[in-house]
C-alpha positions in Angstrom: 0.0 0.0 0.0 1.3 3.4 -0.9 1.2 5.8 2.0 2.9 8.9 0.8 2.3 10.7 -2.5 5.7 12.4 -2.2 7.5 9.1 -2.7 9.2 9.2 -6.1 8.1 5.7 -7.1 4.5 6.7 -6.7 4.9 9.3 -9.5 6.2 6.6 -12.0 3.9 6.5 -15.0 1.7 9.3 -13.9 2.4 11.7 -16.9 1.4 9.0 -19.3 -1.7 8.1 -17.3 -2.7 11.7 -17.2 -2.2 12.0 -21.0 -4.3 8.9 -21.6 -7.1 10.2 -19.3 -7.1 13.6 -21.1 -7.2 11.8 -24.5 -10.1 9.6 -23.4 -12.1 12.6 -22.1 -11.4 14.3 -25.4 -12.7 11.2 -27.3 -15.8 11.1 -25.2 -16.5 14.8 -25.9 -16.1 14.2 -29.6 -18.7 11.4 -29.4 -21.1 13.8 -27.6 -20.5 16.3 -30.4 -21.3 13.7 -33.1 -24.5 12.7 -31.3 -25.5 16.4 -31.0 -24.8 17.0 -34.6 -26.9 14.0 -35.6 -29.8 15.2 -33.5 -29.5 18.7 -35.0 -29.7 17.2 -38.5 -33.0 15.5 -37.6 -34.4 18.7 -36.1 -33.3 21.1 -38.9 -36.0 22.7 -40.9 -34.3 23.4 -44.2 -32.2 21.2 -46.5 -29.4 23.8 -46.5 -29.1 23.7 -42.7 -29.2 19.9 -42.7 -26.4 19.8 -45.3 -24.3 22.3 -43.3 -24.7 20.2 -40.2 -23.9 17.0 -42.1 -20.8 18.5 -43.8 -19.4 20.7 -41.2 -20.3 19.1 -37.9 -21.0 15.4 -38.4 -18.3 14.7 -41.0 -15.6 16.7 -39.2 -16.6 15.1 -35.9 -16.3 11.6 -37.4 -12.9 12.5 -38.9 -11.6 13.8 -35.6 -13.0 10.7 -33.8 -11.0 8.5 -36.1 -7.9 10.5 -35.7 -8.0 10.5 -31.9 -9.0 6.8 -31.7 -6.1 5.8 -34.0 -3.7 7.9 -31.8 -4.9 6.2 -28.7 -4.7 2.8 -30.2 -1.1 3.5 -31.3 -0.2 4.6 -27.8 -1.9 1.5 -26.3 -4.5 3.5 -24.4 -7.5 2.1 -26.3 -8.2 -1.5 -27.5 -11.7 -1.3 -29.2 -11.1 -4.6 -31.0 -9.8 -6.7 -28.1 -12.2 -6.8 -25.2 -9.8 -8.7 -22.9 -7.0 -6.1 -23.3 -9.4 -3.2 -22.8 -10.8 -4.9 -19.7 -7.3 -5.3 -18.3 -6.5 -1.6 -19.1 -9.8 -0.5 -17.5 -9.1 -2.5 -14.3 -5.6 -1.1 -14.1 -7.1 2.4 -14.3 -9.7 1.7 -11.7 -7.1 0.2 -9.3 -4.9 3.3 -9.8 -7.9 5.6 -9.1 -8.6 3.7 -5.9 -4.9 3.9 -4.9 -4.8 7.7 -5.5 -7.9 8.1 -3.4 -6.2 6.4 -0.5 -3.1 8.6 -0.5 -2.4 10.9 2.4 -2.6 14.1 0.5 -2.6 16.3 3.6 0.1 15.0 5.9 0.0 16.1 9.5 3.4 17.8 9.4 2.3 20.6 7.1 2.9 24.2 7.9 -0.3 25.2 6.2 -3.7 25.7 7.8 -6.6 25.2 5.4 -5.9 27.0 2.0 -3.9 29.8 3.5 -0.3 29.8 4.6 0.3 30.2 8.3 0.9 33.9 9.2 3.7 34.6 11.7 2.6 36.9 14.6 5.7 39.1 14.3 5.0 40.3 10.7 
């Protein structure tokens, strides 16, 4: 069990994990944009507006989704065609999140009180 977030071995792999989390959040936002564009197409009144949504929003969103997905697969952060590998990756991420949640982020030997630095009486 990791007890201290300041131990150097606890930071190993964190930058890549942060990058993969940001990439996954970006991918999920792209998917939301694609769904919203598809809904807007069905609710558009004129053919010109529908065509604009289809060309500018939906097509661009699908292209961006493909680009980000391919990037994540190249990095090994996404395994959409191998459920076992994706499951192992998801479990590793869940375990890491649980471990981070158990870290002592506010050790007792801190000189800070709340969010403000301690003010000396002689100043």
